[in-house]
N, CA and C of each residue as an Amber inpcrd file, in Angstrom:
protein
   207
  -1.6720000   4.9450000  11.4660000  -2.6070000   3.9960000  10.9020000
  -2.3600000   3.9270000   9.4000000  -2.2450000   2.7080000   8.8810000
  -2.0790000   2.4940000   7.4410000  -3.3300000   1.8160000   6.9100000
  -3.7980000   2.2530000   5.7410000  -5.0610000   1.7600000   5.1950000
  -4.8900000   1.4560000   3.7080000  -5.2540000   0.2400000   3.2640000
  -5.2720000  -0.0230000   1.8280000  -6.5680000   0.5110000   1.2310000
  -6.4680000   1.2320000   0.1350000  -7.6550000   1.7370000  -0.5660000
  -7.9010000   0.8550000  -1.7800000  -8.8500000  -0.0240000  -1.6360000
  -9.1540000  -1.0310000  -2.6450000  -9.4050000  -0.4300000  -4.0220000
 -10.3330000   0.4820000  -4.1230000 -10.7200000   0.9960000  -5.4410000
  -9.8240000   2.1270000  -5.9460000  -8.9980000   2.7080000  -5.0730000
  -8.0670000   3.7590000  -5.5120000  -6.6540000   3.2260000  -5.7100000
  -6.4270000   1.9380000  -5.3950000  -5.1570000   1.2690000  -5.6580000
  -3.9850000   1.9440000  -4.9620000  -4.2150000   2.3570000  -3.7010000
  -3.1870000   3.0630000  -2.9420000  -3.1110000   2.5350000  -1.5140000
  -1.9650000   2.7920000  -0.8900000  -1.7970000   2.5500000   0.5310000
  -1.6650000   3.9240000   1.1680000  -2.5400000   4.1970000   2.1390000
  -2.5680000   5.5210000   2.7730000  -2.0750000   5.4430000   4.2100000
  -1.5210000   6.5380000   4.6620000  -1.1180000   6.6950000   6.0590000
  -1.9650000   7.8150000   6.6510000  -2.5420000   7.5510000   7.8200000
  -3.3440000   8.5540000   8.5140000  -2.6810000   8.8310000   9.8560000
  -2.3070000  10.0690000  10.1020000  -1.6540000  10.4430000  11.3560000
  -2.6960000  10.6090000  12.4530000  -2.2670000  10.6190000  13.7180000
  -3.2160000  10.8490000  14.8100000  -3.9780000  12.1700000  14.6720000
  -3.3750000  13.1550000  14.0070000  -4.0320000  14.4380000  13.7830000
  -5.0060000  14.4360000  12.6170000  -5.0800000  13.3110000  11.8810000
  -6.0300000  13.2050000  10.7740000  -5.4740000  13.5290000   9.4010000
  -4.1680000  13.8100000   9.3020000  -3.5670000  14.0830000   7.9970000
  -3.4260000  12.7730000   7.2250000  -3.8250000  12.7960000   5.9600000
  -3.7750000  11.6060000   5.1040000  -2.7260000  11.8130000   4.0240000
  -1.8560000  10.8110000   3.8480000  -0.8490000  10.8720000   2.7860000
  -0.7870000   9.5250000   2.0760000  -0.2660000   9.5410000   0.8640000
  -0.1030000   8.3130000   0.0880000   1.2870000   7.7540000   0.3430000
   1.3400000   6.5140000   0.8210000   2.6100000   5.8350000   1.0570000
   3.0860000   5.1930000  -0.2380000   2.1650000   4.5660000  -0.9550000
   2.5100000   3.8950000  -2.2140000   1.2650000   3.7370000  -3.0570000
   1.4720000   3.7090000  -4.3660000   0.3790000   3.4920000  -5.2960000
  -0.0820000   4.7710000  -5.9530000  -0.7120000   4.5870000  -7.1080000
  -1.2280000   5.7390000  -7.8470000  -2.4210000   5.3120000  -8.6870000
  -2.1840000   4.4920000  -9.6660000  -3.2560000   4.0190000 -10.5330000
  -3.2250000   2.4980000 -10.5870000  -4.2620000   1.9320000 -11.1330000
  -4.3790000   0.4860000 -11.2350000  -3.2770000  -0.0810000 -12.1250000
  -2.6970000  -1.1960000 -11.7060000  -1.6790000  -1.8510000 -12.5080000
  -0.7510000  -2.6610000 -11.6410000   0.3700000  -3.0240000 -12.1900000
   1.4040000  -3.7320000 -11.4440000   2.7380000  -3.1260000 -11.8140000
   3.3620000  -2.4870000 -10.8350000   4.6730000  -1.9010000 -11.0610000
   5.3430000  -1.7040000  -9.7210000   6.5590000  -2.2240000  -9.6010000
   7.3510000  -1.9400000  -8.4160000   7.8790000  -0.5250000  -8.5470000
   7.9860000   0.1530000  -7.4360000   8.4950000   1.5080000  -7.4530000
   8.3560000   2.1310000  -6.0840000   8.8550000   3.3210000  -5.9590000
   8.8090000   4.0530000  -4.7050000   7.6540000   5.0330000  -4.7290000
   6.9190000   5.0910000  -3.6270000   5.8280000   6.0600000  -3.5000000
   4.7730000   5.8930000  -4.5710000   4.4380000   6.9900000  -5.2230000
   3.3750000   6.9550000  -6.2300000   3.8250000   6.3260000  -7.5450000
   5.0950000   5.9490000  -7.6620000   5.5500000   5.2210000  -8.8480000
   5.1360000   3.7530000  -8.7940000   4.7810000   3.2610000  -7.6190000
   4.2960000   1.8840000  -7.4780000   2.8480000   1.8180000  -7.9510000
   2.4650000   0.6440000  -8.4400000   1.0760000   0.4430000  -8.8600000
   0.5560000  -0.8580000  -8.2680000  -0.6770000  -0.7880000  -7.7880000
  -1.3640000  -1.9380000  -7.2170000  -2.6640000  -2.1510000  -7.9690000
  -3.2240000  -3.3430000  -7.7870000  -4.5270000  -3.6330000  -8.3580000
  -5.3760000  -4.2610000  -7.2620000  -6.1420000  -3.4250000  -6.5860000
  -7.0580000  -3.8130000  -5.5290000  -6.3560000  -4.3330000  -4.2710000
  -5.4950000  -3.5060000  -3.6500000  -4.8630000  -3.9300000  -2.4050000
  -5.9090000  -4.0060000  -1.2910000  -5.9090000  -5.1040000  -0.5430000
  -6.9420000  -5.2610000   0.4890000  -6.3980000  -5.5220000   1.8870000
  -5.2360000  -6.0790000   2.0150000  -4.7250000  -6.4140000   3.3370000
  -3.3180000  -5.9160000   3.5160000  -2.9930000  -5.5230000   4.7460000
  -1.6430000  -5.0730000   5.0500000  -1.2120000  -5.6450000   6.3910000
   0.0960000  -5.7930000   6.5710000   0.6660000  -6.2430000   7.8430000
   2.1220000  -5.7980000   7.9030000   2.5990000  -5.5310000   9.1020000
   4.0030000  -5.1910000   9.3100000   4.7660000  -6.4160000   9.8000000
   6.0690000  -6.4530000   9.5160000   6.9020000  -7.5050000  10.0770000
   7.1020000  -7.2250000  11.5660000   7.7530000  -8.1350000  12.2800000
   7.9150000  -8.0130000  13.7340000   8.6730000  -6.7490000  14.1390000
   9.6120000  -6.3070000  13.3110000  10.3940000  -5.1140000  13.6250000
   9.6510000  -3.8250000  13.2850000   8.6020000  -3.9280000  12.4810000
   7.8090000  -2.7630000  12.1160000   8.4070000  -1.9050000  11.0200000
   9.4000000  -2.4370000  10.3030000  10.0330000  -1.6190000   9.2620000
   9.7020000  -2.0610000   7.8370000   8.9720000  -3.1480000   7.6920000
   8.5390000  -3.6010000   6.3630000   7.0230000  -3.7860000   6.3980000
   6.3470000  -3.1700000   5.4520000   4.8960000  -3.2870000   5.3160000
   4.6000000  -4.2380000   4.1620000   3.8320000  -5.2790000   4.4430000
   3.4290000  -6.2310000   3.4150000   2.0190000  -5.8940000   2.9480000
   1.7990000  -5.9670000   1.6460000   0.5170000  -5.6030000   1.0490000
  -0.0080000  -6.7870000   0.2460000  -1.2590000  -7.1480000   0.4860000
  -1.9080000  -8.1810000  -0.3180000  -2.5080000  -7.4920000  -1.5380000
  -1.8620000  -7.6740000  -2.6800000  -2.2530000  -7.0370000  -3.9340000
  -3.1600000  -8.0260000  -4.6800000  -4.4330000  -8.0020000  -4.3510000
  -5.3840000  -9.0430000  -4.7190000  -5.4510000  -9.3690000  -6.2010000
  -5.7610000  -8.4280000  -7.0330000  -5.9860000  -8.7070000  -8.4510000
  -4.6930000  -9.0230000  -9.1990000  -3.5450000  -8.6700000  -8.6060000
  -2.2610000  -9.0590000  -9.2080000  -1.7650000 -10.3870000  -8.6520000
  -2.4830000 -10.9530000  -7.6810000  -2.1370000 -12.2420000  -7.0890000
  -0.7220000 -12.2330000  -6.5220000  -0.4230000 -11.1840000  -5.7430000
   0.9160000 -11.0090000  -5.1960000   0.8560000 -10.5130000  -3.7570000
   1.9060000 -10.8570000  -3.0120000   2.1800000 -10.2180000  -1.7330000
   3.3630000  -9.2950000  -2.0200000   3.1730000  -8.0110000  -1.7720000
   4.1920000  -7.0060000  -2.0800000   4.7500000  -6.4600000  -0.7700000
   5.9160000  -5.8760000  -0.8140000   6.4800000  -5.2820000   0.3940000
   6.8990000  -3.8480000   0.1430000   6.7330000  -3.0580000   1.1890000
   7.1310000  -1.6380000   1.1690000   8.0830000  -1.4400000   2.3190000
   9.2690000  -0.9090000   2.0240000  10.2490000  -0.6650000   3.0800000
  10.4020000   0.7990000   3.3260000
């Protein structure tokens, strides 16, 4: 399960066992990068492509659709 955290500016992954990890994001802003080097500003929506290998993020306050591979 992947979850956008609106006020923490992160994309989280939750395993079936309940372990939570950060896939991308750290602090508020706009920056492309890998993992916690990426920055979002109020991410609210996510979706995977048909193959399931690209995650798209609606980065609301930056007015962007971002992708995570």
